[in-house]
N, C-alpha and C positions, 0 to 999 in steps of 0.2 A: 691267322692268329689274331689279327686286328678285329675281325667280325666277332670272334668268340669273346674277346675282352669287352667290346662294346655291348654285346648282349648281356654279358655278366653284370656290367655296370648298370644297365637299364633295369635288370631284375632287382638288383640291390636297391636302386632308387625307388622302384615301385613298392618294395617291401617296407622301406622306411616311410613312404607316404601313407601306406595302409596303417602302420603302427601309430603315426601321428593322428590320423583320422580317428582311430579307436580311442586314443587318449582323450580327444575332445568330446566324444560322445558321453552322455550321462547314462549309465547303465540302467537306471530305473525310469528314465523319461519315456513316456508314451504320449505322443502329441495328439491333440484334439483333431478330429476330422474336419475337413472343409474350412480351415482357418489359416490365412496366410501368416499369422503370427500366433502359432498355437501355444497354449499352456499345456500342462501335463494332466492327463486324466487319472493318473495315479495307479498304484498297484497294491494299495492297502498294506504296505510295509510299515514297520515301526518308524523308519526314517522319513516316510512320506507324511506323517502326522502333522508336522509343523512346517512343511515345505512351502515356500512362498511362490513357487511357480506352478503349484497345483491349481487347476481350473476352479475348484470349489473352495479355495482357501480364503476364509474371512475370519480372522481371529476373534473378533468381537460379536459375530453374528450368532445369536442363540438359535436361529432357524436354519443354520448351515447344514450341509449334508452330514458332517461329522458330529452334529449335536445330539 
């Protein structure tokens, strides 16, 4: 009975860790390749338009990708 209880608790803990991990992820974030501190390459969503973690985000740049 003790082994069953321990395995059940371990499964519950693993499920809780997975839930917390998913909460921390930004659903629209796509990291740049080959960059240890990646910015987002974007998904061309409406909410990405003014996102400051986008790799090509420069609000005052008339020559930016979004211009």
